[in-house]
C-alpha positions in Angstrom: 6.4 14.2 61.3 4.3 17.3 61.8 0.6 17.4 61.0 -0.3 18.5 57.5 -1.4 22.1 56.8 -5.2 22.2 56.8 -6.3 24.2 53.7 -9.8 25.6 52.7 -10.4 26.7 49.1 -12.7 29.6 48.5 -13.6 30.3 44.8 -16.9 30.7 43.0 -15.8 28.5 40.1 -16.2 24.8 40.8 -13.6 23.8 38.3 -11.0 25.9 40.1 -11.9 24.4 43.5 -11.7 20.9 42.0 -8.4 21.5 40.3 -6.8 23.0 43.4 -8.1 20.2 45.6 -6.6 17.6 43.3 -3.3 19.4 43.1 -3.0 19.9 46.8 -4.2 16.5 47.8 -1.1 15.1 46.0 1.0 16.6 48.8 1.5 14.6 52.0 2.0 17.7 54.1 -1.2 19.4 53.0 -4.8 18.4 53.6 -7.8 20.1 51.9 -10.4 20.2 54.6 -13.2 21.9 52.7 -14.4 24.5 50.1 -16.6 27.5 49.9 -18.3 29.1 46.8 -18.2 32.7 48.1 -17.0 34.9 50.9 -20.2 34.5 52.9 -20.1 30.7 52.9 -16.4 30.9 53.7 -17.0 32.9 56.9 -19.6 30.4 58.0 -17.5 27.3 57.3 -14.3 28.4 59.0 -15.7 27.8 62.4 -16.2 24.1 61.7 -13.3 23.4 59.4 -10.7 25.3 61.4 -8.3 25.6 58.4 -4.7 26.7 59.0 -4.6 28.5 55.6 -7.5 29.7 53.4 -6.9 30.2 49.6 -9.2 33.1 48.9 -10.4 34.4 45.6 -11.4 38.0 45.5 -14.1 38.5 42.8 -17.1 36.5 44.1 -20.8 37.1 44.4 -22.6 37.6 47.7 -19.5 38.7 49.6 -16.1 39.4 47.9 -12.8 38.0 49.2 -11.7 41.2 50.8 -14.8 41.5 53.0 -14.6 37.8 53.8 -10.9 38.1 54.7 -11.6 41.0 57.1 -14.3 39.1 58.9 -12.4 35.8 59.1 -9.2 37.5 60.4 -11.3 39.3 63.0 -13.2 36.2 64.2 -10.7 33.4 63.6 -7.2 34.9 63.8 -5.6 31.4 63.9 -6.6 31.0 60.2 -4.3 32.7 57.7 -5.7 34.0 54.4 -3.7 33.6 51.2 -5.3 35.5 48.3 -5.3 33.5 45.0 -6.8 35.6 42.3 -6.6 36.5 38.6 -5.9 40.2 39.1 -3.4 42.5 40.8 -5.4 45.7 40.4 -4.1 48.9 42.0 -6.4 49.0 45.0 -7.2 45.3 45.5 -3.7 44.5 46.7 -3.5 47.0 49.6 -7.1 46.4 50.4 -6.5 42.7 50.8 -3.4 43.2 52.9 -5.2 45.7 55.0 -8.0 43.3 55.5 -5.5 40.8 57.0 -4.3 38.6 54.1 -0.8 37.3 54.7 -0.1 36.8 51.0 -1.3 37.7 47.5 -0.8 35.3 44.6 -2.0 35.3 41.0 -3.6 32.2 39.5 -0.7 31.8 37.0 1.5 30.9 40.0 3.7 27.8 39.6 2.8 24.8 41.7 6.0 24.9 43.7 5.5 28.6 44.5 1.9 28.0 45.6 3.0 25.1 47.9 5.8 27.2 49.4 3.4 30.1 50.0 0.9 27.8 51.8 3.6 26.5 54.0 4.9 30.0 54.7 1.4 31.2 55.5 0.9 28.4 58.0 4.0 29.7 59.7 2.8 33.3 59.7 5.2 34.4 56.9 4.0 36.6 54.0 4.3 35.9 50.3 3.6 38.4 47.6 3.4 37.9 43.8 5.9 40.3 42.1 3.1 42.2 40.5 1.4 42.6 43.9 4.7 43.8 45.3 4.9 46.4 42.5 1.4 47.6 43.2 2.1 48.0 46.9 5.2 49.9 46.2 3.4 52.3 43.9 0.7 52.8 46.6 3.3 53.6 49.2 5.2 56.0 47.0 2.2 57.8 45.6 1.2 61.1 47.2 -1.9 61.0 49.5 -5.0 61.4 47.5 -7.6 63.9 48.7 -10.4 61.9 47.0 -11.2 59.1 49.4 -13.2 57.3 46.8 -10.0 55.7 45.6 -9.9 53.5 48.7 -13.3 51.9 47.9 -13.5 48.5 46.2 -15.6 48.0 43.1 -18.4 46.5 45.1 -18.3 49.3 47.6 -18.6 51.8 44.8 -21.7 49.9 43.5 -23.3 50.3 46.9 -22.3 54.0 47.2 -23.8 54.8 43.8 -27.1 53.3 45.0 -26.8 55.2 48.3 -26.3 58.4 46.3 -29.6 57.6 44.4 -31.4 57.4 47.7 -31.9 53.6 47.8 -32.5 51.8 51.1 -30.5 48.8 52.2 -33.3 46.6 51.1 -33.4 48.2 47.6 -29.6 47.9 47.4 -29.7 44.3 48.3 -32.2 43.5 45.6 -30.3 45.5 43.0 -27.0 43.8 43.7 -28.3 40.4 44.7 -27.0 40.6 48.2 -28.5 40.0 51.6 -29.5 43.1 53.7 -26.9 42.0 56.3 -24.2 42.1 53.7 -25.3 45.5 52.4 -25.3 46.8 56.0 -21.7 45.7 56.4 -20.7 47.4 53.1 -22.4 50.6 54.2 -20.6 50.6 57.5 -17.2 50.1 55.7 -18.0 52.9 53.2 -18.8 55.4 56.0 -15.5 54.5 57.7 -13.4 54.8 54.5 -15.1 58.1 53.5 -14.8 59.4 57.1 -18.4 60.4 57.3 -21.0 60.0 60.0 -24.0 58.7 58.1 -25.3 57.6 54.7 -26.6 61.1 53.9 -23.1 62.5 54.2 -21.9 59.6 52.1 -24.4 60.4 49.4 -23.4 64.1 49.5 -19.7 63.1 49.2 -20.5 60.9 46.3 -22.4 63.5 44.4 -19.7 66.2 45.1 -17.1 63.9 43.5 -19.2 63.0 40.5 -20.3 59.4 41.4 -23.2 58.4 39.1 
């Protein structure tokens, strides 16, 4: 018999983590090895827990699931990330896939489908909720947008608004209840997505496109 799939659960709601842990621990071929309350904690815990599959929520404080997925996939490529969230918003699906997630499920998923997705992820096979598939298809079929703001996540837009207001990383961190290191990471991502060289150019771009 093969070793059980090692799963880590990342969600900012304790009741969700507890419920998933109880559900998954009923399965002989799955072992829940740990939990994390947000993306930042998840990145820190992966090194010790060495999960095969990470069930990742997206909307979390401190560091969201997309940023955490990107860091985890870069640092620990042996761990697959399976998004498990409440929303299939237009930009979140492609952002999550681009960050390295192998699957995207909604929290209304049936138990059997969740278990199948976990096993598939452990084998490197993708699984997408039908709504996530629809969003991806729409993104692929839509004409390229000249406004690069459309590729920013909600949190990145929050940071950009404060950049446009002339706030420093320290001020942004205080306003959004983040660490300066996390803000620095967001700023770097924003510059890359907007294809600008520095925060001054990012601020000018934001003002030009009506970011307030």
